[in-house]
N, CA and C atoms as a LAMMPS dump frame, in Angstrom:
ITEM: TIMESTEP
0
ITEM: NUMBER OF ATOMS
192
ITEM: BOX BOUNDS ff ff ff
-5.0000000000000000e+02 5.0000000000000000e+02
-5.0000000000000000e+02 5.0000000000000000e+02
-5.0000000000000000e+02 5.0000000000000000e+02
ITEM: ATOMS id mol type element x y z
1 1 1 N 57.408 96.978 158.511
2 1 2 C 57.501 97.723 157.526
3 1 3 C 58.674 99.019 157.184
4 2 1 N 59.169 99.218 158.384
5 2 2 C 60.46 100.173 158.436
6 2 3 C 61.348 99.872 157.209
7 3 1 N 61.659 100.928 156.509
8 3 2 C 62.551 101.2 155.817
9 3 3 C 62.512 100.096 154.252
10 4 1 N 61.362 99.717 154.18
11 4 2 C 60.678 98.986 152.912
12 4 3 C 59.873 99.873 151.962
13 5 1 N 59.079 99.174 151.407
14 5 2 C 58.238 99.851 150.241
15 5 3 C 56.947 99.669 150.96
16 6 1 N 56.005 100.498 150.343
17 6 2 C 54.606 100.738 150.575
18 6 3 C 53.92 100.798 149.337
19 7 1 N 53.394 99.582 148.924
20 7 2 C 52.796 99.375 147.369
21 7 3 C 51.461 99.866 147.352
22 8 1 N 51.072 100.732 146.454
23 8 2 C 49.967 101.54 146.332
24 8 3 C 49.415 101.026 144.841
25 9 1 N 48.25 100.618 144.761
26 9 2 C 47.458 100.184 143.582
27 9 3 C 46.558 101.474 143.343
28 10 1 N 46.46 101.975 141.967
29 10 2 C 45.858 102.914 141.402
30 10 3 C 44.457 102.421 140.5
31 11 1 N 43.229 102.744 140.993
32 11 2 C 42.092 102.072 140.187
33 11 3 C 41.789 103.473 139.253
34 12 1 N 42.24 103.745 138.195
35 12 2 C 41.733 104.66 137.181
36 12 3 C 43.129 105.496 136.984
37 13 1 N 43.17 106.067 135.833
38 13 2 C 44.132 106.956 135.538
39 13 3 C 43.681 108.204 134.57
40 14 1 N 42.491 108.666 135.189
41 14 2 C 42.457 110.107 134.616
42 14 3 C 43.057 111.228 135.227
43 15 1 N 42.355 112.495 135.126
44 15 2 C 43.139 113.636 135.478
45 15 3 C 43.826 113.424 136.619
46 16 1 N 42.899 112.823 137.697
47 16 2 C 43.229 112.59 139.123
48 16 3 C 44.189 111.762 139.361
49 17 1 N 43.932 110.61 138.799
50 17 2 C 44.929 109.577 138.793
51 17 3 C 46.331 109.689 138.379
52 18 1 N 46.383 110.467 137.289
53 18 2 C 47.6 110.873 136.421
54 18 3 C 48.438 111.675 137.355
55 19 1 N 47.823 112.666 138.141
56 19 2 C 48.201 113.678 138.732
57 19 3 C 48.603 113.161 140.264
58 20 1 N 47.965 112.043 140.816
59 20 2 C 48.756 111.27 141.663
60 20 3 C 49.945 110.633 141.443
61 21 1 N 49.969 109.69 140.634
62 21 2 C 51.133 109.29 139.891
63 21 3 C 52.297 110.238 139.797
64 22 1 N 52.274 111.122 139.314
65 22 2 C 53.53 112.136 139.237
66 22 3 C 53.609 112.552 140.369
67 23 1 N 52.799 112.88 141.495
68 23 2 C 53.03 113.613 142.956
69 23 3 C 53.695 112.567 143.596
70 24 1 N 53.002 111.369 143.381
71 24 2 C 53.936 110.217 144.256
72 24 3 C 55.31 109.912 143.675
73 25 1 N 55.432 109.921 142.592
74 25 2 C 56.807 110 142.173
75 25 3 C 57.893 110.98 142.585
76 26 1 N 57.522 112.564 142.625
77 26 2 C 57.924 113.619 142.98
78 26 3 C 58.363 113.544 144.594
79 27 1 N 57.229 113.073 145.143
80 27 2 C 57.374 113.124 146.622
81 27 3 C 57.507 111.862 147.405
82 28 1 N 58.122 110.651 146.772
83 28 2 C 58.487 109.535 147.279
84 28 3 C 59.195 109.507 148.215
85 29 1 N 60.554 110.303 147.973
86 29 2 C 61.687 110.401 149.069
87 29 3 C 61.413 111.241 150.452
88 30 1 N 60.426 112.239 149.871
89 30 2 C 59.961 113.093 151.089
90 30 3 C 59.336 112.036 152.038
91 31 1 N 58.304 111.301 151.5
92 31 2 C 57.195 110.813 152.048
93 31 3 C 58.268 109.426 152.931
94 32 1 N 59.239 109.036 152.214
95 32 2 C 60.189 107.916 153.056
96 32 3 C 60.868 108.617 154.229
97 33 1 N 61.411 109.889 154.071
98 33 2 C 62.012 110.203 155.167
99 33 3 C 61.009 110.516 156.58
100 34 1 N 59.806 110.856 156.067
101 34 2 C 58.883 111.287 157.204
102 34 3 C 58.352 109.976 157.854
103 35 1 N 58.29 108.837 157.242
104 35 2 C 57.516 107.653 157.921
105 35 3 C 58.308 106.59 157.604
106 36 1 N 59.618 106.687 157.088
107 36 2 C 60.423 105.249 156.9
108 36 3 C 60.087 104.111 155.649
109 37 1 N 59.144 104.484 154.813
110 37 2 C 58.758 103.624 154.008
111 37 3 C 58.841 104.528 152.67
112 38 1 N 58.946 103.986 151.742
113 38 2 C 58.886 104.486 150.144
114 38 3 C 57.658 103.911 149.731
115 39 1 N 56.804 104.894 149.152
116 39 2 C 55.796 104.653 148.341
117 39 3 C 56.003 104.349 146.991
118 40 1 N 55.478 103.207 146.244
119 40 2 C 55.9 102.656 145.261
120 40 3 C 54.367 102.439 144.345
121 41 1 N 54.335 102.807 143.498
122 41 2 C 53.037 102.432 142.394
123 41 3 C 53.178 101.199 141.862
124 42 1 N 52.584 100.206 142.584
125 42 2 C 52.753 98.79 142.054
126 42 3 C 51.59 98.641 140.778
127 43 1 N 50.934 99.311 140.424
128 43 2 C 50.015 98.932 139.492
129 43 3 C 48.908 100.042 139.384
130 44 1 N 48.395 99.949 137.924
131 44 2 C 47.336 101.007 137.562
132 44 3 C 46.082 100.125 136.865
133 45 1 N 45.161 100.353 136.938
134 45 2 C 43.998 99.87 136.52
135 45 3 C 43.05 100.815 135.722
136 46 1 N 42.852 100.929 134.468
137 46 2 C 41.997 101.284 133.545
138 46 3 C 41.171 100.031 132.8
139 47 1 N 40.577 100.992 132.039
140 47 2 C 39.681 100.164 131.089
141 47 3 C 40.501 99.424 129.97
142 48 1 N 41.327 100.034 129.666
143 48 2 C 42.4 99.524 128.631
144 48 3 C 43.71 98.755 129.167
145 49 1 N 44.09 98.836 130.121
146 49 2 C 45.032 98.328 130.741
147 49 3 C 45.087 97.804 132.289
148 50 1 N 46.113 96.984 132.552
149 50 2 C 46.17 96.458 133.97
150 50 3 C 45.343 95.432 134.376
151 51 1 N 45.507 94.507 135.484
152 51 2 C 44.974 93.548 135.815
153 51 3 C 44.452 93.642 137.397
154 52 1 N 43.247 93.583 137.452
155 52 2 C 42.644 93.798 139.02
156 52 3 C 43.267 93.082 139.884
157 53 1 N 43.308 91.627 139.621
158 53 2 C 43.967 90.503 140.407
159 53 3 C 45.442 90.662 140.973
160 54 1 N 45.846 91.054 139.452
161 54 2 C 47.725 91.44 139.808
162 54 3 C 47.651 92.783 140.804
163 55 1 N 46.849 93.607 140.585
164 55 2 C 47.344 94.722 141.228
165 55 3 C 46.824 94.499 142.904
166 56 1 N 45.847 93.551 143.233
167 56 2 C 45.352 93.342 144.338
168 56 3 C 46.492 92.462 145.227
169 57 1 N 47.141 91.864 144.406
170 57 2 C 48.322 90.692 145.111
171 57 3 C 49.25 91.617 145.578
172 58 1 N 49.538 91.089 146.818
173 58 2 C 50.781 91.611 147.756
174 58 3 C 50.624 93.637 147.648
175 59 1 N 49.519 93.86 148.151
176 59 2 C 49.42 95.419 148.071
177 59 3 C 49.154 96.01 149.493
178 60 1 N 49.658 96.932 149.56
179 60 2 C 49.186 97.839 151
180 60 3 C 48.343 98.814 150.844
181 61 1 N 47.857 99.326 149.845
182 61 2 C 46.927 100.438 149.859
183 61 3 C 46.352 100.365 148.257
184 62 1 N 45.125 100.466 147.968
185 62 2 C 44.51 100.742 146.849
186 62 3 C 43.703 101.891 146.821
187 63 1 N 44.043 102.874 145.872
188 63 2 C 43.282 104.328 145.611
189 63 3 C 42.386 104.135 144.178
190 64 1 N 41.091 104.787 144.623
191 64 2 C 40.071 104.838 143.618
192 64 3 C 39.871 106.191 143.158
């Protein structure tokens, strides 16, 4: 996985989910320098958007 992407799916986009998305984008470069992979938000599931099956496809981590 070194040098690639680390795909993160997010279940929920309230206060915590939105803050996590912002921090992930702000710190992605630093995280990549630390462990050799860049975290990328691959999908978000809320009551009104997103597809659970799509988010689970080809995913490394799901956060709830």
